[in-house]
C-alpha positions in Angstrom: 11.0 12.2 -21.2 14.4 12.1 -20.4 16.6 10.5 -23.2 18.9 7.5 -22.5 19.5 3.9 -23.5 17.0 1.4 -22.7 19.5 -0.7 -20.3 20.0 2.5 -18.5 16.3 2.8 -18.0 15.9 -0.5 -16.9 18.7 0.0 -14.4 16.9 2.9 -12.9 14.0 0.8 -12.5 15.8 -2.1 -10.6 17.5 1.0 -8.3 13.7 2.1 -7.7 12.0 -0.7 -7.5 14.5 -2.4 -4.8 13.8 0.6 -2.6 10.1 0.4 -3.0 10.2 -3.3 -2.0 12.2 -2.5 1.3 10.0 0.1 2.2 6.6 -1.7 1.5 8.4 -4.8 3.1 9.1 -3.0 6.4 5.6 -2.0 6.9 4.8 -5.7 7.3 7.7 -7.7 8.3 8.0 -6.2 11.8 4.5 -7.4 12.6 6.1 -11.1 13.1 8.9 -9.7 15.6 6.8 -7.7 17.6 6.4 -10.5 20.7 10.2 -10.9 20.3 10.9 -7.1 20.7 8.6 -6.7 23.4 10.3 -9.5 25.5 13.4 -8.3 25.0 12.9 -4.4 25.4 10.2 -5.6 28.6 7.4 -3.7 27.1 3.8 -4.8 26.8 2.2 -5.7 23.5 0.0 -2.8 23.4 3.0 -0.7 23.6 5.2 -2.5 21.3 2.6 -1.9 18.4 3.7 1.4 18.1 6.6 0.3 16.1 4.3 -0.7 13.4 1.7 2.6 13.5 4.6 5.1 14.0 6.1 4.0 10.7 2.7 3.9 8.6 1.5 7.3 10.3 4.9 9.2 9.7 4.9 7.7 6.1 1.3 9.0 5.5 1.9 12.3 7.0 5.3 13.2 5.2 4.3 11.5 1.6 2.5 14.7 0.3 5.0 16.9 1.7 8.0 15.4 -0.1 5.7 14.6 -3.3 4.7 18.3 -3.4 8.2 19.7 -2.9 9.8 17.1 -5.2 7.7 18.7 -8.1 9.6 22.0 -7.6 13.1 20.9 -6.1 13.8 17.8 -8.1 12.7 14.0 -7.8 16.2 12.0 -8.5 18.4 13.7 -5.3 15.4 13.7 -2.9 15.2 9.7 -3.9 18.7 9.1 -3.4 18.5 11.1 -0.1 15.5 9.1 1.1 17.3 5.8 -0.1 20.5 7.0 2.5 17.8 8.0 5.6 16.2 4.7 5.0 19.5 2.9 5.1 20.5 5.0 8.2 17.1 4.3 9.9 17.3 0.5 9.7 20.7 0.7 10.8 19.7 2.7 14.0 16.5 0.4 14.5 18.8 -2.8 14.5 21.1 -1.5 17.1 18.1 -0.1 19.2 18.2 -1.3 22.8 15.1 0.8 24.3 11.7 1.3 22.8 12.2 5.2 22.5 15.6 4.7 20.7 13.7 2.2 18.3 10.5 4.4 17.8 12.9 7.3 16.9 15.0 5.3 14.5 11.5 4.2 13.0 10.8 7.9 12.4 14.0 8.4 10.6 13.4 5.3 8.5 9.7 6.5 7.7 11.2 9.6 6.4 13.4 8.0 4.1 10.7 5.6 2.9 8.2 8.5 2.5 10.8 10.4 0.1 11.4 7.4 -1.8 7.6 6.6 -2.5 6.9 9.8 -3.2 9.2 10.3 -6.2 9.8 6.6 -7.7 6.8 6.9 -9.9 7.5 10.3 -10.9 11.2 9.3 -11.8 9.8 6.0 -13.8 7.3 8.2 -15.8 10.2 10.5 -16.7 12.5 8.2 -18.0 10.3 5.7 -20.0 8.1 6.9 -22.8 4.5 6.8 -22.8 3.8 3.6 -24.4 6.3 1.8 -21.6 4.8 3.3 -18.6 2.4 0.5 -18.1 5.4 -2.4 -18.5 7.7 -0.3 -16.1 5.3 0.6 -13.3 3.9 -2.9 -13.4 7.4 -4.3 -12.4 7.5 -1.6 -9.8 4.3 -2.6 -8.5 5.0 -6.3 -8.5 7.8 -5.6 -6.2 5.7 -3.1 -4.2 3.1 -6.0 -3.9 5.8 -8.4 -2.8 7.2 -6.3 -0.3 3.6 -5.9 1.4 2.5 -9.6 1.2 6.0 -11.6 1.7 7.0 -9.6 5.0 5.6 -12.4 7.3 7.3 -15.1 5.6 10.7 -13.6 5.2 10.5 -12.2 8.8 9.8 -15.8 9.8 12.9 -17.0 8.1 15.0 -14.2 9.6 13.9 -14.9 13.0 14.4 -18.8 12.8 18.4 -18.3 12.8 18.9 -14.7 13.7 17.5 -12.0 16.5 14.9 -9.4 15.7 17.6 -6.8 15.3 18.4 -8.3 11.8 14.7 -7.7 10.5 16.1 -4.0 10.3 19.9 -4.5 9.5 19.0 -6.7 6.3 17.7 -3.4 4.7 21.2 -1.6 5.0 23.3 -3.4 2.3 20.1 -3.8 0.0 19.8 0.1 0.3 23.4 1.0 -0.2 23.2 -1.0 -3.4 20.2 0.4 -4.7 21.8 3.8 -3.6 25.4 2.9 -5.7 23.4 1.8 -8.8 21.8 5.2 -8.7 24.8 7.1 -8.6 26.1 5.1 -11.6 23.1 5.4 -13.8 20.6 8.4 -12.3 20.8 11.6 -14.7 22.8 14.5 -12.9 20.4 16.7 -11.0 21.3 19.5 -8.7 18.6 20.7 -6.2 16.9 23.5 -7.5 16.3 25.0 -3.9 15.5 28.3 -5.1 11.9 27.1 -6.4 11.1 25.3 -3.2 7.8 26.4 -1.9 5.5 24.9 0.5 1.9 25.6 1.7 2.4 25.3 5.2 -1.3 26.1 6.4 -2.6 23.3 3.7 -0.1 20.9 5.1 -0.6 21.5 8.7 -4.4 20.6 8.5 -3.4 17.8 6.2 -1.5 16.4 8.8 -4.1 16.7 11.5 -6.2 14.8 9.2 -4.1 12.1 8.9 -2.9 11.8 12.5 -6.7 12.2 13.6 -7.7 9.4 11.2 -5.0 6.9 12.3 -5.2 7.6 15.9 -9.0 6.7 15.7 -8.5 3.5 13.8 -5.7 2.2 15.7 -7.1 3.1 19.0 -10.4 1.7 18.4 -9.0 -1.5 17.5 -7.7 -2.1 20.7 -10.1 0.0 23.0 -13.3 -0.2 20.9 -15.6 2.4 19.8 -16.4 5.1 22.5 -16.5 9.1 22.2 -13.4 9.1 23.7 -11.6 7.1 20.7 -13.7 8.8 18.0 -12.6 12.2 19.4 -9.4 12.4 17.0 -11.4 11.6 14.1 -14.2 14.5 15.0 -10.8 16.6 14.8 -9.7 15.3 11.7 -13.1 15.9 10.2 -12.7 19.5 11.3 -9.3 19.9 9.9 -10.8 18.5 6.6 -13.4 21.1 6.3 -10.4 23.6 7.2 -8.1 22.0 4.7 -11.0 22.4 1.7 -11.0 26.2 2.3 -7.5 26.7 2.5 -6.6 24.8 -0.3 -9.3 26.9 -2.4 -8.0 30.2 -2.0 -4.1 29.2 -1.6 -2.1 30.8 -4.7 0.0 27.4 -4.8 -2.0 24.8 -2.9 -0.6 21.7 -1.6 -2.9 19.8 -3.6 -4.4 21.4 -6.5 -8.1 20.4 -6.6 -8.1 20.7 -10.6 -6.3 17.4 -10.9 -9.1 15.8 -9.8 -11.1 17.1 -12.7 -9.6 14.1 -14.6 -11.8 11.1 -14.0 -9.0 9.0 -14.7 -6.8 10.2 -11.9 -9.6 10.2 -9.1 -11.1 7.0 -10.1 -7.5 5.4 -10.2 -6.8 6.4 -6.5 -10.3 5.2 -5.3 -10.2 2.0 -7.2 -6.5 1.7 -5.5 -7.9 2.2 -2.3 -10.6 -0.6 -2.7 -8.2 -2.9 -4.0 -5.7 -2.7 -1.2 -8.5 -2.6 1.2 -9.4 -6.1 -0.4 -6.0 -7.5 -0.2 -6.1 -7.6 3.4 -9.5 -10.0 3.4 -7.5 -12.8 2.0 -4.6 -11.7 4.3 -6.7 -11.9 7.6 -9.3 -14.6 6.8 -7.4 -17.1 4.7 -4.7 -18.1 7.6 -7.6 -18.6 9.9 -9.6 -20.7 7.6 -6.5 -22.9 6.4 -5.0 -23.4 9.6 -8.1 -23.7 12.0 -11.0 -24.9 9.8 -9.1 -27.0 7.5 -6.6 -28.1 10.2 -3.3 -27.4 8.0 0.0 -26.9 9.7 1.4 -23.2 9.6 4.0 -24.2 7.1 1.2 -25.8 4.8 -0.9 -22.8 5.1 2.1 -20.4 4.2 2.8 -22.3 1.1 -1.1 -22.0 0.0 -0.7 -18.3 0.7 2.2 -17.7 -1.5 0.1 -18.4 -4.3 -1.3 -14.7 -4.3 2.3 -13.3 -4.4 3.7 -15.6 -6.9 0.9 -14.9 -9.0 0.9 -11.2 -8.5 4.6 -10.9 -9.7 4.0 -12.9 -12.9 0.7 -10.8 -14.0 1.8 -7.1 -12.9 4.3 -7.0 -15.6 1.9 -8.7 -18.2 -0.8 -6.3 -17.3 1.6 -3.3 -17.7 2.6 -4.5 -21.1 -1.2 -5.1 -22.0 -2.0 -1.6 -20.5 0.5 -0.1 -23.2 -1.1 -1.7 -25.8 -4.7 -1.5 -25.0 -5.1 1.2 -22.3 -4.6 0.8 -18.5 -8.4 1.7 -17.7 -9.5 -1.1 -20.1 -7.0 -3.7 -18.5 -8.0 -2.6 -15.1 -11.7 -2.8 -15.6 -11.2 -6.6 -16.9 -8.8 -7.5 -14.2 -11.0 -6.7 -11.5 -14.2 -8.1 -13.2 -12.3 -11.4 -13.5 -11.3 -11.2 -9.3 -15.2 -11.4 -8.6 -14.9 -14.9 -9.4 -12.4 -15.9 -6.7 -14.2 -13.2 -4.1 -17.5 -15.1 -5.0 -15.7 -18.5 -4.6 -14.5 -17.6 -1.0 -18.0 -16.1 0.0 -19.4 -19.8 -0.7 -16.7 -21.8 0.8 -17.4 -24.6 3.3 -15.4 -26.1 6.3 -14.6 -29.4 4.2 -13.6 -27.9 0.5 -10.9 -29.4 -1.4 -7.5 -27.5 -0.6 -7.1 -27.2 -4.4 -10.1 -25.1 -5.1 -8.7 -22.5 -2.4 -5.3 -22.2 -3.6 -6.7 -22.0 -7.1 -9.0 -19.1 -5.7 -5.9 -17.6 -4.1 -3.7 -17.6 -7.3 -6.6 -16.1 -9.1 -6.8 -13.4 -6.8 -3.1 -12.6 -7.1 -3.3 -12.5 -10.9 -6.2 -10.4 -11.1 -4.7 -8.1 -8.5 -1.6 -7.8 -10.3 -2.8 -7.0 -13.6 -4.9 -4.0 -12.0 -3.0 -0.9 -13.7 -3.8 2.0 -11.0 -0.3 3.5 -11.0 -0.4 4.2 -15.1 -3.9 5.5 -14.7 -3.2 8.1 -12.0 0.4 9.0 -13.6 -0.8 9.3 -17.2 -3.7 11.6 -16.1 -1.8 14.5 -14.4 0.6 17.0 -16.1 4.1 16.4 -15.8 4.7 19.2 -13.1 2.2 17.2 -10.8 4.2 13.9 -11.3 5.6 13.8 -7.8 2.3 14.9 -6.2 0.7 12.1 -8.2 3.2 9.5 -7.1 2.8 10.4 -3.6 -0.9 10.5 -3.5 -0.7 7.0 -5.2 1.4 5.7 -2.3 -1.0 7.5 0.3 -4.0 5.6 -1.5 -2.3 2.6 -0.8 -1.0 3.0 2.8 -4.7 4.4 3.6 -6.4 1.0 1.8 -4.1 -1.1 3.9 -5.1 0.5 7.0 -8.6 0.5 6.5 -8.6 -3.1 4.9 -7.2 -4.4 8.2 -9.7 -2.4 10.6 -12.8 -3.6 8.1 -12.1 -7.0 7.9 -11.4 -7.7 11.6 -14.6 -5.8 12.4 -16.8 -7.6 9.8 -15.1 -11.2 10.7 -15.8 -10.4 14.5 -19.3 -8.9 14.3 -20.5 -11.3 12.2 -19.2 -14.5 14.3 -20.8 -12.6 17.4 -24.1 -12.1 15.9 -23.9 -15.7 14.8 -22.9 -17.0 18.5 -24.9 -14.6 20.5 -22.2 -13.4 22.3 -19.1 -11.4 22.0 -16.3 -13.6 20.1 -12.6 -11.9 20.0 -10.7 -14.9 18.7 -11.3 -18.2 16.3 -14.4 -20.2 17.9 -12.9 -23.5 18.3 -15.8 -26.1 18.4 -17.8 -23.9 16.4 -16.5 -23.7 12.9 -19.7 -22.7 11.2 -19.5 -19.1 13.3 -16.2 -18.6 11.7 -17.4 -19.9 8.2 -20.6 -17.4 8.8 -18.5 -14.5 9.3 -16.1 -15.4 6.4 -18.9 -15.6 3.9 -20.6 -12.1 5.2 -17.2 -10.7 5.0 -16.4 -11.9 1.5 -19.9 -10.6 0.6 -19.1 -6.9 1.3 -15.9 -7.4 -0.1 -17.5 -8.8 -3.4 -19.8 -5.3 -3.0 -16.9 -3.1 -2.7 -15.0 -5.0 -5.9 -18.3 -4.6 -7.9 -18.3 -0.7 -7.1 -14.7 -0.5 -8.3 -15.7 -2.7 -11.6 -18.7 0.1 -11.9 -16.4 3.1 -11.6 -14.0 1.8 -14.1 -16.8 0.5 -16.5 -18.2 4.2 -16.1 -14.8 5.4 -16.9 -14.3 3.6 -20.1 -17.6 4.3 -21.3 -16.5 8.1 -20.6 -13.3 7.5 -22.5 -15.1 6.0 -25.6 -17.8 8.9 -25.8 -14.8 11.4 -25.7 -13.1 9.4 -28.5 -16.2 9.6 -30.7 -16.8 13.5 -29.8 -12.8 13.9 -31.2 -13.7 12.2 -34.2 -17.3 13.9 -34.9 
């Protein structure tokens, strides 16, 4: 741990959390601006979707690269460089007049975002004592979640008074403020480039895995499943087999498989992916239920949906504090166990349910999600020399979970509605709310099964830790 005053630690946490918020915000805030961008740049909606997908794919490809590199060359200067690149990319996005210019700027922005995402957890765990990791990472996680959930609301507010360019330009002063705070409070760290090393064969095969996976997911969502759309996924599977063989014999592998021998780290990643997948069930299904089934206005539905991030921001630091006292694995188990209640509630919703019950369920979901302490579970279960890699894998799990979640919930919802209707359904079935309710019920049933799987994994982990403690005492 780096020794410094408590006030300086919290200023560093503020700087890293601001950038975390902006980087995740930019993954979701752009979606609401896509129709405006398509009209102004005169490109079809199917093409302008690249503005979102290029950012997500580039981040996932680069996360492990920067995380691995930061363990050998230093994290603080990489984080600061990433903040500047993110600000520059945002500026170029805001000045873009053509789609190729905008996509190039998004790649610059994603490079900076990946550098900050890969290093922020490692910086936080290095400056805070072990008994404060949960609280500090809880604050950071709350802002991560807020950035992910609040994007459409903030984006809508910006677009109500300004052009789409300002969706990106608002990042610039905020990122610069975070950078200047970092200049004042970060410990001085010179790049140790002499120790830089990269497992290029491993990284090459890893990149093919990520690219193949994302191309298949995004392509299948627009063109449907076929041998053609599945081809990149098959290539990703071949690359995965090659990656495993490369890493087994590499002298300094990109991802040392030994870190997965710690069940706390492995289960932390798996449950984090499940939790981020499940977050999109509410994000996708609930707006349809509130606006189309219950007949609420978009404004009222938006206020109802804000119950999730509002509760999340409250519970994340509280959950972190509890994790510092009782253990992150134990707190995470109870958080996900309690989340089963609103999942079961939504799986039984009817077309005329009282709004209070729905808002109650959304708020409960936010509280349980915020209290889930996956980041301390992962970061505290790896050696200090792997903190950068662990932080980047945590961010990768988060992004993969979100991507899979969107594809999974839309597929489940429309597949079950189509089964009930006896024909293909690709939109809300006006005049047949019972079809939507059926699809909603089956989707939340599946979500509940996934959540129970996460609860079982954490339950086993807690029993395993109890057994380890008993053995150490005997």
